N, C-alpha and C positions, 0 to 999 in steps of 0.2 A: 504494500500500500504506500501511496505517496506520503511523504512526511508532512505535507501541508494539510492533510485531512484532519479535521478537528476531532478530538477524542469522543465528544458527544455524538457526532455523526458516525464514527467508527463503531460505536456500541450498538447502534440501531441499523447498521448497514444491511445485515442479513435479512432483517424484517422488511426493510424497504425494497430490497431485491425481490423478495417473495411477493410483496405487494405489486411490484412492477410486472412480475410474471402473471399474477392473477388478472391484472388489467389487460395484459397482452392477450391472454387466452379468451377474454370476453370483450372484444372490441365493439364499440357503438359509434354509429355515424353521427354527423352533426345534428344537434338538437334532439338526439335520442340517447344522450349519455345519462340515463336514469340510474343504472346500477353503479356507474362510475361516480356519479354525484353522491350516491348513498355511501359508498366506501370512503370517499373524500371527507364527507361531513362527519361520519362516525369517528374518524381519526382526529379531526380538528376539534370536535366537541370534547373528546377525551382530554385534549391538551388545553382546554380552557378558552378557546377562541369564541368570539361573538360572531354568529353565523347569519348570513342573509342569503336566502336561496330564491330562485325564480327570476332574477334579473337576467335578461337575455334568454329566457326559456329555461334551460338547464344549467345556467351559470350559478356560481357560488362565490361570495365574497366573505372572507374570514378576516376579522379585525382584532388586533391586539393593541391595547393602550398600555404604555409603560412610561408614565410621567408626561411632562409637557415638552413639546419640541416640534420638529418638522414631521411631515408625513411622507411615507414612501409606499409605492405599490409595486408588487412583483406578480408577474403573470405566468401561468402555465396553461397550455391548450390541452384539451382532453379527448378530442374526437379522432376517429379512425378513418380509413379509406375503403372504398368499395373495390377491394383487390383480393383475389384468392391467394392465400399464403402458401408458399412452397418451401419453407425452411426445414420442416421435419423436426423441429425442436420439441422438447417435452412440453413447453409452455406455448406451443403454436396455437393460433386461433382455432377455437372450437365452433366458430360461426362461419358457415359457408359464405364466400363472397365478401367477407369483411376482414380487415387486417389493420393492425397498427404498423403501417408501412412508412411512417414518418417520425416515429419515436415519441409521440405525444404521451404514450404510457410512461416513458422515461422522464419526460418533462414533469409530468404530474407527480411521479415518485420523488424526483429531485426536490420539488417545492414542498412536498409533505415532509421529507426528511429535514429540510431546513426549518419548517414550521415547528416540528417537534423540538429541535435544539433551541430555537429562539424562544419558545414558550417556557422552556425549563431554565435557560440561562438568564434571559431578560437583561442582557448587558447593553441596553440602549435606552435613550430617552426620546419618546415621541410615539407616533402611531404607525402601525404596520398594517397594510391591507394586502392580503393574499388573494389574487383574483384567478379563479379557475374558470377558464373560458370555454364555451362550446364552439363547435362549427368553425374552426379556423380554416378548414379546407374548402369552405365555400359551398358545400352541398346543402342546398336549401337556403342559402344566403350566408352572409358574414356574421359570425357570432360577436366579433368585436364591434361591428357597426350596430348590431341590435342592442348590445349592452350600452353603447354610447347613446343611442336614441332613447333608451329607457332611463337615462339620467345617471349613468355610472359615476361620473365625476362631480355631479351635483350632490349625489348622495354620499360619495366616498372621495372627497377631494384629495389630491396628491400633489406634493411639491415636485416629485420626480417619479417616473415609472421605468421599470426594467423588464426585459424578457430575454430568454436565451433559446437557442436551437442547437441540437447536435448536428455535426457535420462529418459524414464519412469522408475519408481521404485526409483529414487533419489528424495528426497523431494524438493519442491519449495524453492527457496532462497539459494540453495547450489550449489557451483561450484566444479568440480572434476578435478584433475590434476595428471599426471604421467610423470616424466622425462624418457627418453630412449624409448625402444620399448613399444608401447602402443596398437597398433592394428595390427592384423595378416595380413600376405600375403595371397593371395587367388589364387588358380589355379584350373582349370577344366581339368580333365583327362578322356579321353575315352579309354576303353580297348575293342577291338574287338576280340572275340574268334572265330577262324575259325576251324570248325570241318568237319564232313562228315554227311550229312543228311541221313535219312532212315526211315523205318517204325517203329512205336513205339512198334510193336510186335516182332521185330527182332533187338534189340539193339546191338547184337554182330556184326552186319554188318555195324554199324555206329560208328562215334566218336562224342559222345553227347556233344555239347558245353554248354548245359544247366547245366549238371553235373559239367563241368569244371568251369563255371561261379559261381555256387553255392559254390563250394569248394574254389574258389579263394576269394570270399567275406570274408570268415572266415580267410583265410591265410593272407589277406591284413591287418587284425587287428593286426597281430603280429609285423608289422613294428613299430607301435607306442609303443606297449608293450615291444618289445624286441630289437629294433634297435635304437630308439630315447632315449637319456639319460633321466633318470627319472625326473630330475629337469627342463627339457625343456618342452615347450608346443607344442603339435602337434595335429591336427585333421585330420582324414581320414574317410570320410563318403561316402558310396556308396548310392547314392540317387535314382538310377534307374537301373533296370535290364530289358532288352528288348530282347525277344527271342520267336519265334514261334507264331502260332495262332490256332493250332489244338491239341487236346489231344492225338491223335494217330500218330502224325508225329514228328520225331526228326528233328529239323531245322539244317541248315548247319552252322549257325552262331548265336552268342549271343553278346550282348553289355552291358557293365557296364559303368555307368557315375558316376564320383567321384568329390567331392569337397575336396581340400587339403589345410590346413592352418598351418601356423607356425609363431612364434614370433622371430625367429632367421634365418637370411638368410642361414646360414650353415645347419640348420635343414631342411629348405625348399629344399635345394639341395639334402640332404640325402634322403628325402622323394621321390623326383623325381627318384633318382638312384635306390632305393630299389623297388619302384613300377614297374619300367621298368624291372629290373632283375627278380623279383618274378613272374610277370605276364608271361614273356616269358618261364621261367623254369618250372613254375607250369603247364602251358598249355602243354608244351612238355612232361611232365610226363604222360599225358593222351593220347598222340598221336595227340594233337591239336596244333594250332599255335596262338600266341597272337600278336596283333598289338596295340601298345600304342601310343596315340596321346595326345600331351600336348597343352593346351590353357593357356598361362601364363596370370595371372591377376595382381592385384595390389601388389606392394611390401610391406614389413613391414613398418608400420608408426613409425618413430623414432623421438620423440621430443628432441629438443636441451636441454641439461641439464641446462645450465646457464639461457637461456631465460625462460624456464619453471619455474625455481626457482624464477626468478624475477616476473613472472606473479602470482605465488602462493603467494608471499610475498605481492604484491599489493592487491590481493583479500582478504588476511587475515587482512591487515590493514584497508581495506575499509568495509568489511562485518563482520569481527570478525572471530577468529580462528575456532569457532564452526560451521561456515557456509562454511568452505573450507575443502574438502576431499583431503588430501595429499596421494600420492602413491595409487591412485585408481587402483584396480585390472585391469590388461591388458584385452583387449577385443579380442575375436577371430573373431569378425566381421572385415570387411576391409573397407578401405577408399582411394580414389584416391588422396586425399591431400598428401598422402605419396610420390607421385612423386615429388611434389614441395619441400617437406622437404629434399629430396635428393639433391636439388640444392641450397636451401636457408635455413638458420637456423630459427626455429620457434617453435610454440606450438599449438597443437590441444587439446582442453579441453572440458569438459562436463558441461552442464547446466541442473539442475534438472527439470524434467517435471511433477513431482508430484508422490507420492506413493499412492494416493487415486484416485481421479477423473482422473488424468493424468497418471494412472498406466498401461494402456493398451500398450503392447509392440509395437514398430514400425513394419512396414511391415505386419500389421494386418488390416483386413477390418473394425474393430471397433476403430481404433486409431484416435486421433485428437491431434494436438499440443495444449498445455495449454497456453491460452492467458495471464495468470498471470505471465508467465515466460518472456514475451516479454520486459517489461520496465526495469526489473533488468538486463537482458542480454545486452540490448542496452546501459544502463548506464555504464556497465563494459567496453563495447567497447570504449566509450568516455573516461573513466578514463584511460584505457590502452593506447590509442593514446596519451593523454596528458602526461602520465607518461613516455612513451617510447621516445617521441620526445622532451619533455621538454617544458617549458613555452615560449610563444612568448615574445621577448624583443626588444628594439629599435636596439640592435646590430644585431639581426637576421632578422629583417624585411627587405623586399625587398624595 
């Protein structure tokens, strides 16, 4: 075990690993985390937290007051993914078609381990909010957005908020940080091409939407290469082309489905504008018509500069500079924690899941959270709370 792991975390580590395995074996999708919520609340109630359930549907907020001072919020996501697990592990999912393929079972166990230690030690002055969030994966909507819309920070104000995520490919024992824009916005765009159907043997009597769609796929790539500034990040991926079902029939319509990502809100808006313009004008050039539908997803996740620098400094002093990755490369994945960072300053950081055994990427049927990452990450949560809120003293005690 790493020497930085706190003794209190080490004492309960086996229990928290067993809890993680229990959560992994019984995954629940977004807004369906009823059993997960029950397990979380049972532990938190045992440790003396004030509990509020129901915000965001299946969300839970656990509050611990320890004297007067600032307020900090820590988040763990709880939901699983609609993926069939193929790990063959003893604790593999027992629910067909559902799997903790992103490590949210680990994130929940990490925060519970920290909650236990913080409740017993109480070496801080202020208020601690532990937020167990549903539906980060976006199935049925964003859990973070729903909690925000239901008054999360009006009911539980925070001076700073933090969240973590495991990352396969980064060695165990390392934490990664980046101030500013860290994760991309994500939007889903559907382009419907309306042509004129006809017989495949007489294409001159039709307006072929398949040809329009195929040409548009290539034209769309010029938006990133020719409209987005070269030093900016943008992703435009056509993930699906849907049209027709017979070899000798020209269909009346075709559909393109796109995922679009950016690390700059201005670039995000540029992508929207150019996709709309190009689709309409490109289709018109063939005598067809394009209908563009936008489904706005998560915004750009932007870490607060000062708070992120403070968290990095704490991690460096605690783990050693060699175990902290500064200025981690931005990620083109997305996170609904971004909604909260638009309201409250904070930091979202990465915990190494291993570059060997824990190297299988998330959202993969062969992925599993690396249990060896649990005690170190939980210890950092404890250290972060104690550092941010400061030590308990007679002057701050209630």
